[in-house]
C-alpha positions as CSV (number, residue, x, y, z in Angstrom):
1,M,-120.7,78.9,125.4
2,I,-117.8,81.2,125.9
3,P,-118.7,84.8,125.0
4,G,-115.1,85.2,123.7
5,V,-114.6,88.9,124.3
6,L,-111.0,88.1,125.1
7,N,-110.5,85.5,122.4
8,G,-107.0,85.8,121.1
9,V,-105.6,87.2,124.4
10,K,-102.9,85.1,126.0
11,V,-102.3,85.3,129.7
12,V,-99.6,83.7,131.8
13,E,-100.7,83.3,135.4
14,F,-98.2,82.4,138.1
15,G,-101.0,82.4,140.7
16,Q,-101.4,80.6,143.9
17,N,-104.1,80.2,146.6
18,L,-107.0,82.5,145.8
19,A,-106.4,86.1,144.6
20,G,-104.0,85.4,141.6
21,P,-106.0,82.4,140.4
22,Y,-109.3,84.3,140.6
23,C,-107.9,87.0,138.3
24,G,-106.8,84.3,135.9
25,Q,-110.2,82.6,136.2
26,I,-112.0,85.9,135.3
27,L,-109.9,86.3,132.2
28,A,-110.3,82.6,131.2
29,F,-114.1,82.8,131.5
30,M,-114.1,85.8,129.2
31,G,-112.3,83.8,126.5
32,A,-108.5,84.4,127.1
33,E,-106.1,81.5,126.9
34,V,-104.7,81.3,130.4
35,I,-101.6,79.3,131.1
36,K,-101.3,78.6,134.8
37,V,-97.7,78.2,136.0
38,E,-97.2,76.1,139.1
39,K,-94.3,75.1,141.2
40,P,-93.4,71.4,140.7
41,E,-95.6,70.3,143.6
42,G,-98.5,72.4,142.4
43,D,-100.5,75.3,143.8
44,D,-101.0,74.9,147.6
45,A,-104.7,75.3,147.1
46,R,-104.9,71.9,145.4
47,K,-104.5,70.4,148.9
48,W,-106.9,72.8,150.7
49,G,-109.7,70.5,151.8
50,P,-111.9,68.8,152.6
51,P,-114.1,69.0,150.7
52,F,-112.4,67.8,147.5
53,I,-113.8,67.7,144.0
54,A,-112.3,65.0,141.8
55,G,-109.3,64.9,144.2
56,E,-108.6,68.6,144.2
57,G,-109.4,71.2,147.0
58,V,-112.7,72.9,146.4
59,N,-111.1,76.4,146.4
60,F,-108.7,75.3,143.7
61,V,-111.4,73.8,141.5
62,G,-113.5,76.9,142.0
63,L,-110.8,79.3,140.6
64,N,-108.8,77.3,138.1
65,R,-111.2,75.9,135.5
66,G,-110.5,76.0,131.8
67,K,-106.8,76.9,132.2
68,K,-103.7,75.1,131.0
69,S,-101.2,74.0,133.6
70,I,-97.4,73.9,133.3
71,T,-94.8,73.4,136.1
72,I,-91.7,75.6,136.5
73,D,-88.8,75.2,138.9
74,L,-87.4,78.8,139.2
75,N,-84.2,77.4,140.6
76,D,-83.6,75.6,137.3
77,S,-82.0,78.2,134.9
78,A,-83.3,76.4,131.8
79,Q,-86.8,76.3,133.1
80,K,-86.7,79.9,134.2
81,R,-85.5,80.8,130.7
82,K,-88.5,79.0,129.2
83,L,-90.8,80.9,131.6
84,I,-89.3,84.3,130.5
85,D,-89.8,83.3,126.8
86,L,-93.4,82.3,127.6
87,I,-94.0,85.7,129.4
88,G,-92.6,87.5,126.4
89,S,-95.1,85.7,124.1
90,A,-98.1,86.7,126.2
91,D,-100.3,89.8,126.3
92,A,-100.3,89.8,130.1
93,F,-98.5,88.2,133.0
94,V,-100.1,88.1,136.4
95,H,-98.6,86.7,139.6
96,N,-99.1,86.8,143.4
97,L,-95.8,85.4,144.4
98,R,-94.3,86.3,147.7
99,A,-92.7,89.8,147.9
100,G,-89.1,89.6,146.6
101,V,-89.4,86.4,144.7
102,T,-89.7,87.9,141.2
103,E,-86.7,90.3,141.9
104,K,-84.7,87.3,143.1
105,F,-85.3,85.4,139.8
106,G,-85.2,88.4,137.5
107,I,-88.9,88.2,136.5
108,D,-90.0,91.4,138.2
109,G,-92.1,94.1,136.5
110,K,-89.3,96.5,135.7
111,T,-87.1,93.8,134.2
112,M,-89.9,92.1,132.2
113,T,-91.4,95.3,130.8
114,A,-88.0,96.6,129.8
115,Q,-87.4,93.4,127.9
116,F,-91.0,93.2,126.5
117,P,-92.4,96.8,126.2
118,G,-95.8,95.6,125.1
119,L,-96.3,93.3,128.1
120,V,-99.0,94.0,130.6
121,Y,-97.4,92.9,133.9
122,A,-99.7,92.5,136.9
123,D,-98.1,92.3,140.3
124,L,-100.6,91.3,143.0
125,S,-99.0,91.5,146.4
126,A,-100.1,91.3,150.1
127,F,-99.3,94.9,151.2
128,G,-98.6,96.8,148.0
129,H,-95.7,97.9,145.8
130,T,-94.5,100.7,148.1
131,G,-94.5,101.6,151.8
132,P,-92.8,100.1,154.9
133,W,-94.9,96.9,154.7
134,K,-94.3,96.1,151.1
135,M,-92.1,93.0,151.8
136,R,-94.6,91.4,154.3
137,P,-96.5,88.3,153.4
138,G,-100.2,88.1,154.1
139,Y,-103.4,86.0,153.9
140,E,-107.1,86.9,154.0
141,P,-107.7,86.9,157.7
142,L,-104.6,89.0,158.5
143,I,-105.6,91.6,155.9
144,Q,-109.2,91.7,157.2
145,A,-107.8,92.3,160.7
146,E,-105.1,94.9,159.8
147,A,-107.2,96.9,157.2
148,G,-110.0,97.3,159.7
149,L,-112.7,95.0,158.3
150,V,-112.9,92.8,161.4
151,S,-113.3,95.8,163.6
152,V,-116.5,97.0,161.8
153,N,-118.1,93.6,161.3
154,G,-120.4,91.7,163.6
155,D,-123.1,92.5,166.2
156,P,-122.4,95.5,168.5
157,S,-123.3,93.3,171.5
158,G,-120.7,90.7,170.6
159,P,-117.1,90.4,169.5
160,A,-115.9,91.8,166.2
161,S,-116.0,89.2,163.4
162,R,-114.2,88.1,160.3
163,I,-116.3,88.4,157.2
164,G,-117.3,84.8,156.3
165,V,-116.3,84.9,152.6
166,S,-112.8,85.6,151.2
167,I,-113.8,89.1,150.2
168,I,-110.2,90.4,150.2
169,D,-108.8,87.7,148.0
170,L,-111.6,87.7,145.5
171,S,-112.0,91.4,145.2
172,T,-108.2,91.8,144.7
173,G,-108.4,89.3,141.9
174,M,-111.2,91.4,140.4
175,W,-109.3,94.6,140.7
176,T,-106.3,93.0,139.1
177,A,-108.4,91.8,136.2
178,I,-109.9,95.2,135.8
179,G,-106.4,96.7,135.8
180,I,-105.2,94.2,133.2
181,L,-108.2,95.0,131.0
182,G,-107.5,98.8,131.3
183,A,-103.8,98.2,130.4
184,L,-104.8,96.0,127.4
185,L,-107.0,98.9,126.1
186,Q,-104.0,101.2,126.5
187,K,-101.8,98.7,124.7
188,A,-104.3,98.5,121.8
189,R,-104.1,102.3,121.4
190,T,-100.4,102.9,122.0
191,G,-98.6,99.5,121.7
192,K,-97.2,100.1,125.1
193,G,-97.8,97.8,128.1
194,A,-97.9,98.7,131.8
195,I,-97.2,97.5,135.2
196,V,-100.4,96.9,137.1
197,S,-100.0,96.9,140.9
198,T,-102.7,95.7,143.3
199,S,-102.6,94.3,146.8
200,L,-104.8,92.6,149.4
201,F,-104.3,95.5,151.8
202,E,-105.3,98.2,149.3
203,S,-108.5,96.2,148.6
204,G,-109.1,96.1,152.4
205,L,-108.6,99.9,152.6
206,M,-111.2,100.3,149.8
207,W,-113.8,98.2,151.6
208,V,-113.6,100.4,154.8
209,S,-113.5,103.7,152.8
210,T,-117.0,104.8,154.0
211,H,-115.9,104.2,157.6
212,V,-112.7,106.1,157.0
213,A,-114.7,109.0,155.5
214,S,-117.0,109.1,158.4
215,F,-114.2,109.0,160.9
216,S,-112.2,111.7,159.1
217,T,-115.3,113.9,158.9
218,T,-116.6,113.5,162.5
219,G,-113.6,112.2,164.5
220,N,-115.8,109.2,165.5
221,V,-115.7,105.7,164.3
222,P,-119.2,104.4,163.4
223,P,-120.3,101.5,165.7
224,R,-120.8,98.1,164.3
225,Q,-124.4,97.7,162.9
226,S,-125.0,93.9,162.8
227,T,-127.3,93.8,159.7
228,G,-127.7,97.5,159.6
229,H,-126.0,100.4,157.8
230,I,-123.8,103.2,159.2
231,T,-125.6,106.0,157.4
232,L,-129.1,104.8,156.6
233,T,-132.0,104.4,159.1
234,P,-134.0,102.1,158.9
235,Y,-132.0,99.7,156.8
236,Q,-131.6,96.3,158.4
237,A,-133.1,93.0,159.4
238,F,-136.1,93.0,161.9
239,E,-137.3,90.1,164.0
240,T,-140.8,89.0,163.0
241,S,-143.0,86.4,164.7
242,N,-141.2,83.6,162.8
243,G,-137.7,84.9,161.9
244,L,-135.7,87.8,160.5
245,L,-136.7,89.9,157.5
246,M,-134.3,92.3,155.8
247,V,-136.0,95.6,155.0
248,T,-134.2,98.3,153.0
249,P,-136.2,101.5,152.4
250,G,-133.2,103.4,150.9
251,N,-134.8,106.8,150.4
252,D,-137.5,109.0,151.9
253,R,-140.2,107.9,149.4
254,L,-139.7,104.2,150.4
255,W,-139.5,105.2,154.0
256,A,-143.0,106.7,153.7
257,K,-144.4,103.5,152.2
258,F,-142.7,101.4,154.9
259,A,-144.3,103.6,157.6
260,E,-147.7,103.4,156.0
261,V,-147.5,99.5,155.8
262,L,-146.5,99.5,159.5
263,G,-149.7,101.5,160.2
264,K,-147.8,104.6,161.2
265,A,-148.5,107.1,158.5
266,E,-148.1,109.9,161.0
267,W,-144.3,109.1,161.1
268,V,-144.0,110.4,157.6
269,T,-144.6,114.0,158.8
270,D,-143.1,113.5,162.3
271,P,-140.2,116.1,162.6
272,R,-138.0,113.4,164.2
273,F,-138.3,111.1,161.1
274,L,-138.7,113.5,158.1
275,T,-135.4,112.6,156.4
276,N,-132.7,110.1,156.9
277,K,-130.7,112.7,158.8
278,E,-133.4,113.0,161.4
279,R,-134.1,109.3,161.5
280,S,-130.5,108.6,162.0
281,A,-130.3,111.1,164.8
282,H,-133.2,109.2,166.5
283,R,-131.9,105.8,165.3
284,Q,-132.4,103.6,168.4
285,M,-135.7,105.0,169.4
286,L,-137.1,104.5,165.9
287,L,-135.6,101.0,165.5
288,D,-137.1,99.9,168.8
289,M,-140.6,101.1,167.7
290,I,-140.3,99.4,164.3
291,G,-139.1,96.2,166.0
292,E,-142.1,96.0,168.3
293,I,-144.5,96.3,165.4
294,M,-142.6,93.8,163.1
295,K,-142.9,91.1,165.8
296,R,-146.7,91.1,165.4
297,D,-146.8,89.3,162.1
298,T,-144.8,86.7,160.1
299,K,-142.0,87.5,157.7
300,E,-144.0,86.1,154.8
301,N,-146.9,88.5,155.5
302,W,-144.7,91.5,156.0
303,A,-142.8,90.7,152.8
304,A,-146.0,90.4,150.8
305,K,-147.3,93.8,152.1
306,L,-144.0,95.6,151.6
307,Q,-143.2,94.1,148.2
308,A,-146.7,95.1,147.1
309,V,-145.9,98.7,147.5
310,G,-142.3,98.5,146.2
311,V,-140.3,98.4,149.5
312,P,-137.3,96.2,149.0
313,C,-137.2,93.4,151.5
314,G,-136.5,89.7,151.8
315,P,-135.6,86.8,154.1
316,I,-132.1,86.0,155.3
317,N,-131.5,82.8,153.3
318,A,-129.2,80.0,154.3
319,I,-127.0,78.6,151.5
320,P,-129.2,75.6,150.8
321,E,-132.1,78.0,150.3
322,V,-130.1,80.2,148.0
323,V,-129.2,77.2,145.8
324,A,-132.9,76.1,145.7
325,L,-134.2,79.5,144.6
326,E,-135.8,79.5,141.1
327,H,-134.2,82.9,140.4
328,T,-130.8,81.5,141.2
329,K,-131.4,78.6,138.7
330,A,-132.8,81.0,136.1
331,L,-129.7,83.2,136.2
332,G,-127.4,80.2,135.4
333,M,-124.6,81.4,137.7
334,Y,-123.9,77.9,138.9
335,L,-122.5,75.1,136.7
336,R,-121.9,71.4,137.3
337,P,-118.6,70.8,135.4
338,Y,-118.0,67.4,137.0
339,G,-121.1,65.8,135.7
340,E,-121.0,62.7,137.9
341,L,-120.5,64.8,141.0
342,P,-123.1,67.0,142.7
343,S,-120.7,70.0,142.9
344,L,-122.0,73.4,141.8
345,L,-119.4,75.9,140.8
346,H,-119.8,79.5,139.8
347,A,-119.5,81.2,136.4
348,L,-119.0,84.9,136.3
349,P,-121.6,87.5,137.4
350,V,-121.5,89.1,134.0
351,S,-123.1,88.4,130.6
352,F,-122.3,89.5,127.1
353,D,-125.2,89.8,124.7
354,G,-127.2,87.8,127.2
355,Q,-124.7,85.0,127.4
356,R,-123.2,84.1,130.7
357,A,-119.4,84.4,131.0
358,G,-118.2,81.0,132.2
359,F,-118.3,77.5,131.0
360,P,-118.3,74.0,132.6
361,A,-114.6,73.3,132.2
362,V,-112.6,71.2,134.7
363,V,-109.2,72.0,136.3
364,P,-106.0,70.8,134.7
365,K,-103.8,68.3,136.5
366,I,-100.4,69.5,137.7
367,G,-98.2,70.1,134.6
368,E,-100.8,68.6,132.3
369,H,-99.8,70.9,129.4
370,D,-96.0,70.8,129.9
371,G,-95.5,69.0,126.7
372,E,-97.9,71.2,124.7
373,I,-96.5,74.6,125.8
């Protein structure tokens, strides 16, 4: 079931919590052999629950399937030597250990790549490999706050909000995997490895880049938009007679179709609404008028009319509704690796030759493969 595009690639992952393990999970699901190194008591995320799946925290199970687990006590010189030898035998090493730990134990990027020139060494930190904050620890909510994501999220009439998913951790794991893949490609060409540096804070800066661009251009920070968009109008959820419907006419052609379905064909030639620039200049007036019309019918009827002419739209689904969708089932994104349990766990959102990257493997026990590796 594994596409195997990384078959033959060996990765040592000293990951903990979410970001580092997700990088390892991506590589494992693409066929790499991933050896997970844990402290003797195990990855902290093993205890993050409830809920628990087969005795392990749901976050841990979600991000550590199909790996091998060994335990290493870095304070034991013999065990540390074994870790260094293991790193030297690998194509890539990825860690998200606290800043300063790798230098303390002599397994930092500069030391390891000097000893093993072909090694791809991925250093995933909280605040980055340089700058005044490089030694600071950090977790998802802190980074969302300090990188500006909390300030731009939520309804403008209420308090700013944390984004409800761990977008910083998971995206940093993705960027790290992308960096490793790029460095492996370089290694295939030149034989030389690289030090790949990523951080939670840099991922946060990437997520607010459009807001930064707007601020640096105009001197104004775009206001929070609830379900809307800072540069497109209309492009948000509207209240219907029986609930919210997300409507996203992302260009002038789709805007014209939307206006016609609303029974307002004259808006298409109205100077106030000709292009997105004019519509955004008259944002609140236009949204109020659209909102009044949308309340006159159900979300189902509006969706049928809009989809019939190609205007993208859809309901705001709750998680149980997402799981029940036939399209979700058809894509095969969710697996049930623990057959006797109802838990659904994700594969990867990528397929190779039509085959989903991901497989129904379970997580290893702490140190399960100590004797093997």
